[in-house]
C-alpha angles and dihedrals in degrees: 000000000000096000091049092050091048091051089054091052095043094054107039093158089066092055129065121232107238115194112231114225096159111087092202092055090048090054090049091054091048090050091051091051089049092053091050092050092047090053089050092051092047093051093071 
């Protein structure tokens, strides 16, 4: 999951920016980011 998320961040020109109008979807993305950051913290 982490490498896929990093690839999306590293190459923003290859990905469209999609405005989020759904609060539930926004919370899901924030939760996903939180999981990735927790994994990063736990890896040290």
